[in-house]
C-alpha positions in Angstrom: 0.0 0.0 0.0 1.0 3.6 -0.7 2.3 5.2 2.6 0.0 7.8 4.0 1.1 11.5 3.9 2.1 13.1 7.2 -0.8 14.7 9.1 -1.7 18.2 7.9 -0.7 21.0 10.3 -4.4 22.2 10.3 -5.4 18.9 12.0 -7.7 17.7 9.1 -8.9 14.2 9.4 -7.9 11.2 7.3 -11.2 11.3 5.5 -9.8 13.0 2.4 -6.8 10.6 2.5 -9.4 7.7 2.4 -11.1 9.2 -0.5 -7.9 9.7 -2.3 -6.9 6.1 -1.8 -10.3 4.8 -3.1 -9.7 7.1 -6.2 -6.4 5.4 -6.7 -7.9 1.8 -6.8 -7.9 0.8 -3.1 -11.1 -0.3 -1.6 -11.8 1.2 1.8 -15.4 1.0 3.2 -17.1 1.9 6.5 -19.7 0.1 8.4 -21.2 2.9 10.5 -18.3 4.4 12.2 -15.7 1.5 11.6 -13.3 1.7 8.7 -12.1 -1.4 6.7 -9.5 -1.8 4.1 -10.8 -4.5 1.6 -8.2 -4.0 -1.0 -6.7 -7.5 -0.6 -10.2 -9.1 -0.6 -11.8 -7.3 -3.5 -11.0 -10.0 -6.1 -12.3 -12.8 -3.8 -15.7 -11.2 -3.0 -18.5 -13.7 -3.9 -20.7 -10.9 -5.3 -18.0 -9.9 -7.6 -15.2 -7.3 -7.8 -17.3 -4.7 -9.5 -19.9 -4.7 -6.8 -17.4 -4.3 -4.0 -15.4 -1.6 -5.8 -18.8 0.4 -6.3 -19.0 0.5 -2.6 -15.6 1.9 -2.0 -15.6 5.0 0.3 -19.3 4.4 1.3 -21.1 3.0 4.3 -21.9 -0.7 3.7 -24.0 -1.4 6.8 -27.3 -1.6 4.9 -25.7 -3.8 2.2 -24.6 -6.2 4.9 -28.2 -6.6 6.0 -29.5 -7.1 2.4 -31.4 -7.5 0.2 -30.3 -9.1 -2.0 -28.0 -11.1 0.4 -28.1 -10.9 4.2 -24.4 -11.4 5.4 -23.9 -14.2 8.0 -22.2 -13.9 11.4 -19.2 -15.5 9.8 -19.1 -12.8 7.0 -19.3 -10.0 9.6 -16.5 -11.7 11.7 -14.5 -12.0 8.5 -14.9 -8.3 7.8 -13.3 -7.5 11.2 -9.9 -8.9 10.0 -9.7 -5.7 7.8 -10.5 -3.2 10.4 -8.1 -0.2 10.5 -10.0 2.6 12.4 -13.1 4.5 13.3 -15.0 7.5 12.2 -16.0 10.1 14.7 -18.0 13.2 13.8 -16.9 12.9 10.1 -13.3 12.5 11.3 -11.3 9.3 11.1 -9.6 8.3 14.3 -7.2 5.4 13.5 -6.2 3.4 16.5 -2.5 3.5 15.2 -1.6 5.9 12.4 0.5 3.2 10.8 -2.5 0.8 10.5 -3.4 1.8 6.9 0.1 1.2 5.7 0.8 -2.0 7.6 0.6 -5.2 5.7 -2.6 -7.2 6.4 -0.7 -10.3 7.6 1.1 -8.2 10.3 -2.1 -6.6 11.5 -3.8 -10.0 11.7 -1.0 -11.4 13.7 -1.0 -8.5 16.2 -4.8 -8.8 16.6 -5.5 -12.6 16.7 -2.5 -14.5 17.8 -3.1 -14.0 21.5 -6.9 -14.2 21.2 -7.3 -17.5 19.3 -7.7 -21.0 20.8 -4.5 -22.2 18.8 -1.0 -20.6 18.4 -0.7 -19.5 14.7 3.0 -19.3 15.1 3.1 -23.1 15.4 1.8 -25.9 13.1 -1.9 -26.2 13.7 -2.3 -30.0 12.9 -0.9 -31.1 16.3 -2.9 -28.5 18.2 -6.5 -28.9 16.9 -7.0 -32.2 18.6 -6.9 -30.6 21.9 -9.8 -28.2 21.1 -12.4 -31.0 22.0 -15.9 -29.7 22.0 -14.7 -26.2 20.8 -13.3 -27.7 17.6 -16.4 -27.8 15.5 -17.4 -24.2 16.2 -13.7 -23.0 15.8 -13.0 -24.7 12.5 -16.2 -23.2 11.0 -15.2 -19.6 11.8 -13.1 -18.9 8.6 -10.1 -16.6 8.6 -8.1 -15.0 5.9 -4.6 -16.3 6.4 -2.4 -19.2 5.3 -2.2 -22.3 7.5 0.9 -24.3 8.4 0.3 -28.0 9.2 3.7 -29.5 9.8 6.9 -28.8 11.6 9.0 -30.2 8.7 9.5 -27.7 5.8 9.7 -30.7 3.4 6.5 -32.3 4.5 4.8 -29.0 4.6 5.8 -28.4 1.0 4.3 -31.7 0.0 1.0 -30.7 1.6 0.6 -27.7 -0.6 -0.3 -27.8 -4.4 -0.6 -25.0 -7.0 -3.9 -25.4 -9.0 -2.1 -26.0 -12.3 -0.2 -28.9 -10.9 -3.3 -31.1 -10.9 -4.1 -30.1 -14.6 -0.4 -30.9 -15.6 -0.3 -34.2 -13.8 -3.6 -35.8 -14.6 -4.6 -34.4 -18.0 -1.9 -36.5 -19.8 -3.2 -39.6 -17.9 -6.7 -38.9 -19.0 -5.7 -38.5 -22.6 -3.5 -41.6 -22.7 -6.1 -43.9 -21.0 -8.8 -42.5 -23.3 -6.8 -43.6 -26.2 -6.1 -47.0 -24.6 -9.9 -47.5 -23.9 -11.0 -46.5 -27.4 -8.5 -48.7 -29.2 -9.2 -51.6 -26.9 -13.1 -51.2 -27.6 -12.2 -51.0 -31.3 -10.9 -54.6 -31.3 -14.6 -55.8 -30.7 -13.7 -58.2 -27.9 -15.6 -56.4 -25.1 -18.9 -57.8 -24.0 -21.2 -57.2 -21.1 -22.4 -60.1 -18.9 -19.9 -62.4 -20.8 -18.9 -63.9 -17.5 -22.5 -65.2 -16.9 -23.7 -66.1 -20.4 -22.3 -66.0 -23.9 -25.7 -66.3 -25.6 -27.1 -63.1 -24.2 -24.0 -61.1 -23.7 -24.0 -57.5 -25.1 -21.1 -56.2 -27.3 -19.6 -52.9 -26.5 -18.6 -51.0 -29.5 -16.0 -48.3 -29.8 -18.7 -45.8 -30.7 -20.0 -46.3 -27.2 -16.8 -44.9 -25.6 -18.0 -41.2 -25.4 -21.2 -42.2 -23.6 -19.2 -44.5 -21.2 -16.8 -41.6 -20.6 -19.8 -39.3 -19.7 -21.2 -42.0 -17.4 -17.8 -42.0 -15.6 -18.0 -38.2 -15.2 -21.5 -38.5 -14.0 -20.6 -41.1 -11.3 -17.8 -38.9 -10.2 -20.2 -36.1 -9.5 -22.1 -38.5 -7.1 -18.9 -39.8 -5.6 -17.8 -36.1 -5.2 -21.0 -35.3 -3.2 -20.7 -38.5 -1.1 -17.1 -37.9 -0.1 -17.7 -34.3 0.6 -20.8 -34.9 2.8 -19.9 -38.1 4.6 -16.1 -38.0 4.9 -15.0 -34.4 4.7 -18.0 -33.2 6.8 -18.0 -36.1 9.4 -18.2 -34.7 12.9 -15.4 -36.2 14.9 -16.0 -37.0 18.6 -14.9 -34.3 20.9 -13.0 -36.7 23.0 -11.0 -38.2 20.0 -7.8 -36.3 19.4 -6.9 -38.4 16.4 -10.2 -38.2 14.5 -10.3 -34.4 15.1 -6.7 -34.2 13.7 -7.7 -36.4 10.7 -10.7 -34.3 9.9 -8.6 -31.1 10.0 -6.0 -32.6 7.8 -8.6 -33.9 5.3 -11.0 -30.8 5.1 -11.1 -28.8 8.3 -8.1 -26.7 7.4 -9.9 -25.7 4.1 -12.9 -24.5 6.1 -10.7 -22.6 8.6 -8.8 -20.8 5.7 -11.0 -21.1 2.6 -8.8 -18.7 0.5 -5.5 -20.4 1.2 -4.5 -20.7 -2.5 -2.0 -23.5 -1.8 -4.6 -25.8 -0.3 -7.5 -25.6 -2.6 -6.7 -28.8 -4.7 -5.5 -32.3 -3.8 -1.7 -33.0 -3.8 -1.0 -35.6 -6.5 0.6 -38.1 -4.2 -2.3 -38.7 -1.8 -4.8 -38.3 -4.7 -3.0 -41.0 -6.6 -3.7 -43.6 -3.7 -7.4 -42.8 -3.7 -7.5 -42.9 -7.6 -5.7 -46.3 -7.6 -8.3 -47.6 -5.1 -11.2 -46.8 -7.3 -9.4 -48.1 -10.4 -8.9 -51.4 -8.6 -12.6 -51.5 -7.6 -13.9 -51.0 -11.1 -11.5 -53.7 -12.4 -13.2 -56.1 -10.0 -16.8 -55.1 -10.8 -16.6 -54.7 -14.7 -14.9 -56.1 -17.7 -11.4 -54.5 -18.0 -11.8 -52.2 -20.9 -15.3 -51.2 -19.8 -14.1 -50.5 -16.2 -11.1 -48.5 -17.6 -13.4 -46.4 -19.8 -15.6 -45.5 -16.9 -12.5 -44.9 -14.7 -11.1 -42.4 -17.2 -14.3 -40.5 -17.4 -14.4 -40.4 -13.6 -10.8 -39.2 -13.6 -11.7 -36.3 -16.0 -14.5 -35.4 -13.6 -12.1 -35.3 -10.8 -9.7 -32.9 -12.7 -12.8 -30.7 -13.6 -13.8 -30.7 -9.9 -10.4 -29.6 -8.7 -10.1 -26.9 -11.3 -13.7 -25.6 -10.6 -13.2 -25.6 -6.9 -10.2 -23.4 -7.3 -12.1 -21.1 -9.6 -15.1 -20.9 -7.2 -12.6 -19.4 -4.6 -10.3 -17.3 -6.8 -12.3 -16.6 -10.0 -14.5 -13.7 -10.8 -17.3 -15.2 -13.0 -19.6 -12.8 -14.8 -22.9 -12.0 -13.0 -25.8 -14.1 -14.1 -23.6 -17.0 -15.3 -23.8 -20.6 -14.0 -20.4 -20.2 -12.3 -21.4 -17.0 -10.7 -24.3 -18.7 -9.0 -22.2 -21.7 -8.1 -19.6 -19.5 -6.6 -22.2 -17.8 -4.4 -23.6 -21.2 -3.5 -20.2 -22.6 -2.4 -19.3 -19.4 -0.4 -22.5 -19.9 1.5 -21.5 -23.4 2.2 -18.3 -22.1 3.8 -19.7 -19.2 5.7 -23.2 -20.1 6.7 -24.5 -23.5 5.6 -21.8 -26.0 6.5 -24.4 -28.8 6.8 -25.8 -28.5 3.3 -24.7 -27.5 -0.2 -22.3 -30.3 -0.6 -22.2 -30.1 -4.4 -19.2 -28.4 -6.0 -19.4 -28.9 -9.7 -23.1 -29.1 -9.6 -26.1 -28.7 -7.2 -27.8 -31.7 -8.9 -27.1 -34.2 -6.0 -28.2 -31.7 -3.3 -31.8 -32.0 -4.6 -32.4 -35.8 -4.1 -30.4 -35.8 -0.8 -32.3 -32.8 0.4 -29.3 -30.8 1.2 -29.9 -27.8 -1.1 -29.1 -24.4 0.4 -32.4 -22.5 0.7 -32.9 -19.4 -1.3 -32.9 -16.2 0.7 -36.2 -14.4 1.1 -36.8 -10.9 2.4 -40.2 -10.0 3.8 -41.6 -6.8 2.4 -41.4 -3.9 5.0 -44.0 -1.3 5.4 
């Protein structure tokens, strides 16, 4: 951030400086008398960057209450991370005049290290298990800061993954296995139910491959929902240190810090173990080539899932598009509806399983 000019000898407030900063592209807003610097958050705002920038320099207290969206308690708590000062009688009284030019990470450390239930200066993975009954509430109060899990720098590095690594690692695998599946089906030796009967077995032609591939993607979308709901959102017993630690490692750390860009996609090494398990399962249940064709469709679905998940956190989709609605839906899951809204790439499975996040309604006031 650009340093603030020295105070004027006439004793004028910082109000003019705030307006000048907004004019230069920064995003400072106020909620009644409290002043917030949202410059670092503006691109991540679920309602879109343009909407938040249009509020720069204004009072957003009415917008927080809606319509069109009533911000949750977590969203209001999130806002407090960007607090820099207060307005009094049209004057800005900043608690420390260096606040507006202090990096957000350092402000956050000074404000929250001593107040939180864990010590953010140390790896969190070995601390969260001691939270017991407080864990579930704590992990669902999101913060805007990176998380360190392990003491070892090497293991810590392995636990982080840039979004493009998933694409670079698994896309060649999808393309190669698609070619293998298609050429194997083209030989005309694949038949359904051939292990039970030869008279009524059904041949699987190479022209069926695109449909089998899409079936694999569809089955992945169901698996995505089931894993997210029943594995990632299991509620570990408060008395079990190890299950709490496991939950935090699998998914809790993502809910605690939903915008940690290095932890939004699965690292290839643990992902390969899960992928190998499902490949083996399909090999047992289906003819080899048919199982491989469904598997490669599911693997493609997984790649799409990870890419979309990253985009729903860091992308800025155009208002009114499918991805814009999906981004808002997913952010609601993080900030308000942690026990519903388990679909990532689609809301389809939330309908039959009755976990759809309800639409907000506002009663008309007289």
